[in-house]
C-alpha positions, -999 to +999 in steps of 0.1 A: -001+001+004+010+034-008-002+066+014+005+098+003+000+131+025+001+160+003+024+159-026+044+140-005+047+100-002+052+087+037+043+050+030+055+037-007+041+001-012+044-012+020+034-049+025+034-062+062+014-089+084+011-089+119-001-122+136-029-121+166-010-119+198+022-111+181+046-089+194+062-064+174+082-033+170+088-007+142+116+007+145+135+034+129+138+073+124+123+102+126+102+107+092+104+071+078+069+063+075+063+044+113+036+071+126+019+069+094+016+033+093+000+032+125-025+057+115-035+038+086-039+005+112-063+030+134-082+037+101-068+075+106-052+073+071-063+052+041-037+047+012-039+057-022-066+040-041-052+045-078-014+039-064-017+001-071-042-028-061-043-030-022-060-043+007-056-040+044-073-063+069-071-061+106-083-095+126-095-109+092-118-082+083-115-055+057-146-034+070-148-022+102-173+008+120-144+027+136-158+029+167-159-012+169-123-015+156-106+006+183-124-011+209-102-040+195-076-021+190-059-003+226-045+028+204-021+048+228-003+078+206+006+111+214-020+127+200-042+112+227-019+119+247-020+153+241-057+155+243-060+133+275-041+157+295-063+183+310-085+188+340-104+154+342-096+129+373-072+095+360-106+072+366-126+097+344-102+095+320-100+057+320-137+052+317-141+075+291-123+048+269-156+032+273-171+060+253-142+067+228-145+102+244-125+124+262-139+127+296-173+115+313-205+139+294-240+140+308-256+117+277-234+088+285-244+059+304-220+044+326-229+011+344-212-005+378-197-031+353-178-003+336-165+015+367-159-022+382-135-031+351-122+008+353-111+000+388-095-030+377-075-020+346-059+010+367-052-018+392-034-038+369-015-009+355-009+001+396-024+035+390-052+032+414-041+057+436-039+083+408-077+075+402-087+113+423-058+131+404-066+155+375-041+145+344-028+177+340-013+175+371+002+140+371+037+134+359+042+122+320+046+088+335+014+085+351-006+108+326+010+076+295-003+044+321-039+063+325-041+068+287-027+028+285-058+024+311-084+041+289-067+019+259-076-012+278-111-011+292-126-027+266-100-057+267-083-049+234-065-081+214-034-060+213-020-024+221-004-001+195+017+024+207+034+052+187+068+064+209+053+054+241+084+066+262+086+095+247+093+126+270+095+103+300+126+101+326+148+068+331+125+059+360+093+065+342+103+045+312+115+018+333+080+018+350+068+014+317+087-008+301+077-033+334+039-026+326+041-036+290+060-068+301+029-074+324+007-065+295+023-090+273+023-118+299-012-115+298-018-121+265-019-087+251-001-084+215+022-053+217+026-030+184+052-007+192+065+024+169+098+032+184+136+050+174+148+044+207+158+004+214+156+003+249+120+006+245+116-034+229+110-052+258+125-091+259+089-103+248+092-083+213+110-109+189+105-094+156+117-061+145+106-042+114+131-015+102+116+014+079+133+039+063+116+060+036+088+051+039+094+017+031+105-020+050+140-017+051+144-047+072+117-069+088+128-101+110+137-115+141+149-091+165+192-105+168+192-105+132+176-069+128+192-051+157+228-055+142+250-029+144+260-027+103+216-027+100+214-001+125+240+022+109+228+020+078+191+025+089+200+062+108+230+073+088+253+068+120+280+043+131+269+027+159+276-002+182+253-028+196+254-047+230+225-065+246+219-072+282+191-086+301+168-091+269+173-057+264+192-037+233+214-007+236+234+014+212+266+030+215 
């Protein structure tokens, strides 16, 4: 598939399959097309109709009502982060995931089951203590986990994360990685876009490297995260080392 924004081609004849339950990282420099690919998956963008024949199936189906799709795929992006960081309490933001809104509105019928599920998700993410605090008073790491909670209330098949550790300090990044490992262990597929190797948790076994709107490499993590590959991908000579299942560059 090909995606064009204005006159610029941002995805160029990309072919990619992701299995249900698979944990995968989409890696590449800024402007490589990573975030655009996520917007295609979430149906915020569509391929160019006349570029070439294309198809896009998600969970085996080509056609989705947008609200239903976003219930099956928990989307966590910086766009949503900006929309949800405001004077709403953490519990309200998590609960609003049931309605695809930011916050609870008078026309929303909140059931006891929804409240129970929202509390359960917050316990899982270790953020129950943030239920009454407004998101615009939280740290970036706390607000990020609130947003993940909002994405999880429907019990999605996969969590789609666009640069999840952006703006987080070392401690918050570590906490987020531990939470993502817990979710992966609970059977939630992780699809992560990043340009930062330490974001790639050990449970992610496959890496898709993107460059110039195309898939540059796609395969097992050990094969893609090689010094020669990453040096060419980012245009910078690097050394790669692995420790405790995490990869780092020097």
